[in-house]
N, C-alpha and C positions, 0 to 999 in steps of 0.2 A: 435727754439727762438734765439733771437740775444745773440752774446756773450757778448757783453757789458751790465754789468747789471745796468749801470745808466739810461738806457731807462726803467728800472723794478724796481727800489729800491723805498723800502716804500710800495710796493703795498700789495695786502691781502697775497699772498704768504709769502712775507717777515714776515708780521704780525704774521702769525702762526709759522713759522720757529722760528723767534726769540724771541717769547713769551716762546716758548718750550725750547730752548737755554739758556734763561736767568733762567730758573727754574732749568735746568740740572747744571748750573754753580753753583748757591745759594746752590744746594744739596752737590756738591762735596765740597764745603767750609765749610759745617757743621763739617767735620773732621779736625784736625789738619794738618795730613799728607798731603805733598805735591801732586799735581796731574798735569797731561799733557792734553794738547787738541792738537788734530792733524785737522787742517783745509785742506783738500784736495785740494779744489779749492777756494782759499782765497779772489780772486777779488782785487781791489785797496784799500779796507779798509771803506772810508767814500764817501758819493755822495752827491753833492751839487745839492739840489733840484731846485734851481733856475737857475742852468747852461742851456745850450742850449740842452743839452741830455734830462735834467730832465723836462724841459718845451715843448720840442718837443713830449714827450710821457709822461705825468704827471699823471701815474699810482699811485704815492702815493697820489693824492688828492681824490682818491675813496679807499685809504687803511690807512695809517697811519693818515693822515689829519681829517679823519672823528672820529678818537678817541681822539684826544689831549684835547678835553675840556669835556671829558666825567667826570662827577665830582666823580660817585661811582663806577667806573669799578671793576669787580671781580679780586681777588687777583692775579692771573697768569697774567691779562693783565695790571692792576695798575704796577707791578714789571717791565713789560716790557715798559710801558710808562716811568716810573721812568728812565729806562736805555737810552731811546732816549733824553728824557729832559737834560740828563747831557752833552750832546754833543750840546745843543741849550740854553745856558744861557741866552741869551737875551731874551728868551721868544718865539721869531718867530722860526717858524718850517723852517729850512733853511739845515741842515745838516743831513742826514740820516745815521746812522752808520751800515755799514756790520758786518758780523759776526766776522772777526779777530778784527775789533775794539772794538766791545761789549767784547769779549774775552779777550784781552788785557787791558781793563781796570778793568776788575774782577779778574784779576791774583793778588796773594799775594806774597811775595818776591822769595818764593820757587817754586811757580807754573811755568809751563813753556806751550808757547804756539809755535807750530810748525806750520807755514802758508807755504802753498805752492802754487805757481802760476806760470803756465808755460809762459803764454801771456807776452811778454817783456815790453810792454806798462803798462799792469797792475801791471806788478810786480815792475816797476820804481814806480808808483803811490803809492803801498803799502808800499815801502821802506821809502818814504816820510810821509806817514800818521801815522804809527806806532810807538811808542816810540823806540828810541834806548837803549835797556836794555839786559842784559845778559839772561834774561829769555823770550825774545821775538826773536824767530828764524825765518827769512824769506828765503825760500828756491826757489829758480829758478830751478823747476823739475816737472815731471809729477805726479799730484796725485796719479794716479793709482800704480805709482811703488813706491810711498812713504807709500803706505800700507804695502808693505813688508820691505822698508829700514828702516823705522821710528819705527816699533812696534816690540816688545814692548817697551813703555818708560821706563826709567830707574826708574822714580816715582812709577812704577807698578801699578798705577790706573789712570782713565782718561777718556777723552770722545774723539770718532772719529767723525767729522762732514763731512759728504759725500754730495757735492751740485754741481754737474759739470755742465756744461752750456746746456747739451743736443743738441749741434749743430749735433752729428752722430745719425743717425737712430738706431743704436744698443747700444746707452749708457747706456739705463735701463739694458739690459743684462748685458754688460761689468761691471756695478757696482755692480750687483748681484754677477757675478763671482769673481770680486776682495774681495767682503765681506768675501769669502770661506777662501782665502790667509789670510786676516787679523785676522778672527777667530781663525785660527789655531795658530796665535803668541800672540793674545792679546783677548782670549775669554771671559774674565770677564769683559772688558771694557763696557762702554756705547757708541752704537752706534745710530747716527741721521741722516738718510738718507733721503733727500728732494727729491721728483719726482713731476713733472708736472701731473696734473690729467687732461688729455685730452680723455684718453681711458681706461674705467675701466677693460676691458680685459687685457690689456698690463700692467698696474700695478700689476694685481692679477698673471700674468704670472711672473713678476719679483718677487713677494713675494714667489710663489712657488720655484723659482729658488734659492732665498736666504735661505728658509728652506732646500734646498736639499744641499746648500753649509753647514749646520751645525748650521744656526741662529735657537736659540731658546727663549723664555721667550720673546715675540715679542708683540708691541703695535702699531696698526696702526692707524694714525688720519687723517681724511679727512676733508676739507672745500672746499666750493664752494659757489660763489657769483651770479652764473647764471647757466643755464644748459651747462655743459661741451661737446663741440664738437671738434672732431678730427682736423677738418681744421678750427678752428676758433681760436680767440685770447683764452690767459691763463684766465680762470674764476675759476679754482679750482687747489688745490695742496693736495700732500699727503706725509704725514711722516711716515716712519717705523724705530721704536725703538728697539733697542736689548738691554735687561738688562735696561729698564726705571726704572729711580728714583722712590723711593717710594712716592707715594702721587700724581705723575703726571695725572695718569688716572683720578682721582676724582677730580682734579684741572682743567682739560680739559672739563670734563663732566657738570661742574659748570659753567665755562667761554663761553663754545661755542655757547650755544643758544642765549646769549645776544650780543656776538661778531657778529655772523652771521646775527642778525637783525640790527647792526649797518652798516656793509658791503654790505649788500645785493644791487643786481642791477637788479635781476629778480628771478627766481626759485632757491633760496638759498638753503643750507642744510649743514649739518655735521654727521661725523660719528667717534666715537670711537670703536676700536675692540681691546680686547685682545687675544693672542694666546699662 
């Protein structure tokens, strides 16, 4: 996969990931006590869909663009679209908010975002994109190392988003192993781990490794817009949630059938499994 998320911003994988992220953030805000969010591989923050990168590989046209005129989407998708529209006040879909931008806009005064990005150019763009505020912390550091260094957060509750670029062939295994370290330090936190769905056996192996590292109370969510093939372009993605928020499973089961029908380009489908 290409490291620069600008080539993939707003695609089907982002739709699934960010709809679930917005649900998790909304749930955290139901309590008055502050929370923290650690984004281990934050990227640049926002993406211009009409830039050279966005037009060269316009995956957003088969993703978020198909949803923008949906009149009565399921609540899970409606909240996601509301969050995207907040970055496009003129009405035209031009800017796609990445995870750190969505998180930063959702924060209350005492909530904290810890956004990590190791790629120098992406880190510089992230610093320009996110608000300069005391509760928005931007780190030029390795996301895997951050799972040890930045957990547990002082707020004692929150969310960890793990979404690496998957450039290395062993990154699924690396992520599963890193989860073990994080869970020892912040076992009661909510974890949202995104994975490309190209090989069911590879993702199943990663899930087994995560369970071996101590992950419990799991919810796996898969969505594919066509038949996944290991050597073909990405048409499916998988989320593994640890300690998922109450109500998410029901919200997904309500939303995914209609969402898949909107995003399908071939033999599409979805799956929700609680462990």
